[in-house]
Phi, psi and omega in degrees: 000297178250141178256122179246119183266356179100351178256106181255355177245146175282142176276140181294146180284127179265124177268122181259020178294139177081359181286326183264343179225156181280125180259141179295146183300316182295318180291325177296313180298317179298315181296316180295319178297319178297317180295319177297318179296320178297318179295319178296318177298319179296317177297319180295317178296319180297315179297317179296319180296320179296319179295316179298316179298320180296314179297318180295314180298319179298316180298311182293324179295316178296321179297318179294318180297317178297318180295319181290316185277335180279331185271000000 
């Protein structure tokens, strides 16, 4: 039914930028800060989406319960 290959964790993405050429320190720092900010924004969006879904599910569940027990 399910195939398990033994890898249950995702491997981190390795960025090989700058490996073949020398990158300026300022541009390296700027790029790393931008990547960190993008990851933080993605985590924030994911967390917000989960909260919205939770509130919606809770609302619809309560609405169904009121409808079932009141009727």
